[in-house]
N, C-alpha and C positions, 0 to 999 in steps of 0.2 A: 542212689543219690541222686542229690536235686544239684540242676544245673546253676551254675553263678553266674549271678543276674545282673547286668552294670550297665551306668546311664552315662548318657550323651548330655551336654550340658549344650544347647541352643544359643549361641552370642548373638548378638546385630552386629548383622556383616560394617563394617569401619565405613566413615565415607560422609558425604555431607547431609545435614542433618535439612529435616525435610523445609522448605519454606515456605511464606504465606504467596506464594508471587504466583498472578494466573498463568497457566502454560497455556500455550496454543496463541490462534492467530484471533481477534476481534480487531470487525474492521470502524473503522474512525467515519468515516466523509469519501465520499468514495467521487469521482470527475467522467458521470457518464455521458457529459456531452462533446468531452474528447473524446471516447470513442464514435463519437458520432461523427464529430467533423472532420477528423485524422484519419489514414491510416497507420496503425501501431509497426512502424518495421522492428522494432529491438526493445527488448523491458528492464531495466535493472533493477535490482532493491536497494536502497540506500537510507543507512540513519543516519539523522538528523540532530544539530544542535539545536538544545532546549534551554528555557528556562525552568523553573519550579513553578512557574502562575501558566506555564503554557502546559506543562505537563495534563495540573491538575483541574486546566480546560480540558484538553481534548482527552480527559477520561466521563469530564461531562459530555461529551461527545460536541464539542460547540466550535466544531473549525466546516470552512466552506473551501473548497479546489475548484472554484468555477473558474477565476479570474487567475492564477495561478499561470507560471511557468520558468524553467531554471537558465540559468546562462556558470557559461563557463570562463573564468576572469580569474588570470597571476594563476592558472594549475588549480583552481578551487572551485566548487560546484555550486552554486549560491541557486537556492528555493523563494523567486520570489512572490508575490499579489496570491501570495497561500495570508486566507486571513482564518488566524486562530482569534474566539472573542479574549476578552481582557477574562479573569478569574471572577469573579461575585464577591469571594471573602476578600481578595488580594487588598491590599494598602497603597501606599505610594512605589512598592517594590513591582505593582504591576509592569504588564510587560505592554508594546506597541503591540496593536492588530494584525497590521500589514508590513511590521516587518521582517528585511529581509533574512532569510535562513543558512546558513552551510549543510552542506549538505557531503555525508563523509560518507565516500569509497576509495577505491584502493586506487593509486596509481593507473593499474596498465587500465583499470576501466574508465578511469577519469580521460585516457586518454586515446581511448577509444572511443567515447562520447568525444572530444574537442572533432578530432580527424572527421565524424560521421556529422558533427554541425556543419560545417565548413562549407558545405555543398549545398545549393540554394537551396530553399525551401524546407529545407529542416530544422525542426522546432524539438525541445526540451520539456514537456508537457509531465504535470504532475499526475496519473493514473486512480492511485487510489494510496489513502493514509490509515496506516495502522500498528496498535499493535499488537509485538512480537516476544512471547518472553517475558512479559513486562515492558519490550525497552519500544521507541515509537522510531516506524520503519514508516519511509516515504517510496512504494513503489511506480518509476519516472520512466515516460516512453519516448522514444525516440521516433519521430509521426512524421510523415507530411501530410501536408494539408487537402481536403477530399475537394475536387467540384462539383460540383451542381450535381452531373447524371454520373457520377460515382454513390452519391450519399441515395441516388434513387434506383442505383442496381442494387445500395447493399440491404434499403427498406424490402423493394422486393421481393432478393434471394432471405431476409430475416422472416419476411410474410407469409411464403411457398415455401420455409421450413417449417414454421403453425403450423398451417392446416396440412402439411405431413403428418406432424405429431398427433396430431385432431383430430384427420383420420386412420389414421390408426388405432388412438383411442377409443376409437367409436369398435374397430374392424372386432378390436381382442372385448371388447364388454360384450359383445353379439347386438347391434343393434343393426345392425346395417345385414 
């Protein structure tokens, strides 16, 4: 006698349909000068309230964080001085390149930032601007300004680490 054959039906698992949104983290702009001029004490990731033409301009990679800073006014955090270029194909609905933009943070994070910035010599500096799963985020640093000798120390430390890494690479390759 032959064994009875059974067939199983494979159905796709229920859930969301796949979207066309990119996943992961895509860097738009970075403020390298901030890490040189400031000692970063703490970092926060914040959403940012933008218009449509600003997002399209950011997708083209047209942003600069060089003169950017953040302020806390009326229990809201605002990003100021960040330049997002006007969208080339935009019309009269285009945005102002250096307008103040509201940052989206939890109330507890805003209170922590407000408490930290009351100290003298503390600033809020945007460190990087990037996409996370299709949403624009800004990495905000609570920072204290470095003095000239601090900058020299950090450059000397970086050069020493680079030299050690170079020497280790030579030893692994058998050149010395």
